[in-house]
Each structure stands twice: as C-alpha cells, then as structure tokens.
N, C-alpha and C positions, 0 to 999 in steps of 0.2 A: 225422192221423186217416185211417183207411182209408175212402175214398169209393168209390162205384161206379165213377167215372172211373178212379181208381188201380187198382182191381181189373181193369177191362177192359184198361187199358194193360199191366198186369203179365201178364194172360193172353195178350194179343197178343205180348208179348215172349217169353214161354215158348214159344208156338207157333212164332214166328220162329226162335228159337234151336234149337228141335227140328228144324225143317226144314233149317236150315243144318248142323246137326251130325249129321244122319242119324238123328234120333230120340233122341239123348242127352238132350235137354231134358225128356223125359218122366220122367227119373230123379227130378225134383222131385215127381212124383206117386207114385213108388214108395215103399213103406214099408220095404223091405229086411228083413233078418233081425234076430233078437234078438242082443243083445250076448253075447259068450262067457260062459257060466255063467248066463245068464238065459233065461226062458221065452218072453217076448213082446216086451219093449221093447229098442230099440237103445240104444247108449251115449248118443247125443244125447237120446233120449227120457227116459232115466233122469235126466240133467242137468236137462231141462225140468221133470220131475215135482218135483224138489227146489226149483227156482226158483219154480215155481207154488205149492207148499206154503208157501214162505216169504212169497209175496205174499198168499196167502189167510189166513195165520195169522202176521202180522208181530209184531215186538216191540210191546208196548203195546196189543194187541188186547183186546177186551172179555172174552175168556175168561181172560186172565191166563197163558196158555201159548203159546209160539211154536213154529213148525216149525223154527226155526234149530237146528242141531245134531242134528236127527233125520234120518237118511238114509232117507227114505221110498220112494225109487226101487225098491229090491229088494222091498219089501212090495207096492207097487202092481204090480210085475212079476209077483209070485206071484199076486196077485188076478186079474190079466188072464190069466195063462197057465194057472192051475190051479183057480181058484174060480168064475169067472163063465162064462157061456155063451160059447163061442168067437166068436160074432158080435160081442161087445162089444169085444174087443181092437182089431180094425181101426178101428172107429168112434172109439174113444178115441185111438188113434194118429194118425188123421187130424185129430182135434180138436187134439191137441198140435201137429201140423204146421201147421194153420191159425193157431193162436196164434203160433207162432214166425215164420212167414212174414208174417202180418198185421202183427205188431209191426215186422218189418223194413221193410215197405212204409210204415207210418205214422210210424215213429220213426227209421228208418235204422240200427237195431241189432236183433239177434235178442233174443228175450225174456230168456233166461238171462244175456245180457251187459249188461242194464240194471241200474242201481242199484236197490236195493229200493224206494225211493220211486217210481221210474218204473214198476216192475213192479206195485206196488199201484195206481197210477193207471191202468195198462192194464186191470187186472182190474176196477176200479171202472167204467171205460168199458164193458167187455164185459158188466157186470151190468145196465146200463141197458136198459130194455125197448124202446127205439126201433127197434133193428135185431133183429128176431126171431131170425134165424139165429145171430147173434153171441151173443144172450142164451141161446139153447138150448145152444150150444157151451159157454158159461160154466157153465151148470147141469150139463152132463155132466162137465166137468173138476172142478168143485167137489165134485160128488157122489162121484166115484171117489176123489179125494185125501182127501176128508173121511171116507170109509169107513175108510181106513187110519189117518188122523190121530186120529180119535175112539176108536180101539181101542188106542192106545198107552197103557201103564200110567201114564206121567207125565201124560197128558191126563185119563184117567178119574179118577185120584186127585185132580187139581187141581180138576176140575169136580164131583167127588162123584157120578160116574155109574158104574153097573155094567152092562156090556154084557149083553144078554139071551141071547146064545148063546156057544158055546165053541169056535169055529173058531180054531185056533192057527196063527199065522204063524211059520215057522221060518227064513225067509230072512235076516231082519235082527234081529229082536228076540224071542228066546225068551220066552214068557210073554205076548206081546201077543195078546190075545184079540179075535176079531171075532165 
C-alpha cells in the first residue's frame, strides 16, 4: 500500500538521484512526447490505458462486456489529442504516471505488469474515499477511459444504449460514436 512515508521516501530518492545524476532524475517527472503516429500519449501510456480499461471492465463485470480485446489506447489518444481541451491531456497523463509509479511503490511492479486480479484490486483501492487525491485520480482515469469504452458499438449494443451525440472516432474503430 502506498503510504505517506513511502511517498516521502520515494520523493527523497528521486531528489537524491537527480542531484547525483545532474538532474536526470527529474525525467521521472517529464511526460515526454507522444508515441509515433499518436497525438498525445506515449507508448507506455497507451499500454497503461489498455491495462486500466481491462481492470475497470474485467471479465465477469456487471455490464456483461469486458475491455479485453478492445484496443482502447488509440481512441483515448485521439480523445486527448483532438477532442478535449488541451489542458486535459497533461493532467490525464500525470494521473496515468501516478497510477503506474504508485503501483510500483506499493506492489513492486508497474500497473500494466500486474495480473488482472491485482490490477482490479489496485483500482478498487484507488476507488476508496479515504485518500481524496487518490480517489480523484481514480475518477479522472475512470471517466476518460469510460468515455471511450461506453461509445464502442459492442458495449452500447450489449447494454442497449444509444449515445446522444455523433462524434466519430477514426483511430481504432470506425463507426464507434461518442
């Protein structure tokens, strides 16, 4: 579990590494550029989006449709880079980075490298209201991924919902409306 003490120790380690390496430790705080052929998200972030979607919508969930097999990364990338206000993308990317590094601190592995049961457990912990910043980060991640997931035709057909607007995603799934 990510505790305040672990966070303080990790922050101190980052600062120490940065001082020793002449500032290279601050690379951890850098977002970097988008992956080739993408608008906003890096290759690691695209992987994290898919791992996150699978944890939010795992097999056997109450909706009856899972994110497994849906490559949602390119659609979230398009949403971040072309559809939402430009201030949203960096906030979302830092939220992904916080999830990834927080999981590494608490579980010794990065989020996308965890088995699905562990990813679900991490997201359930982040959904708890005790730590407000973590809960707010969870809400941001769930909202953005959910915006794309719930506009996929296989999801809308399964749950019997018709999206009220007609924004088309072309990056990954022609005909997926938002």
